[in-house]
C-alpha angles and dihedrals in degrees: 000000000000120000127198120196116238110236100156117052090198088071094060110123129191092220095058127082120234130197116219120174092342097308129100120245140178121222113242110174146306124257139173127062130318091255095046109028122181124206118212120210128184123214119250107210114223122187111271094018123113117247112258131192125244115282129225114198131182121223096268095048090045092058093045103042107025126086130173115235105226114227097014120109135172131210118253120219109208115192129161123238091245094055092047090053092048091051090060092065 
């Protein structure tokens, strides 16, 4: 398994898999202000791995702890807010 360190947050992609502290995550979105951005990752459960919560990292922690897993991808499910709301009824 080849890992590439993430040095540029602009290259984060929701279809790629990232390893943070030994667990696999999917990038969701960035939030916060332009001066203090936060990057939100969701846990990808893998058999035999404990369930983890979503992670929110700042820019410095992102560059230290996050690595892209080369060759692994995940499917994105794109739904609109209206369709999600309709599915509830």
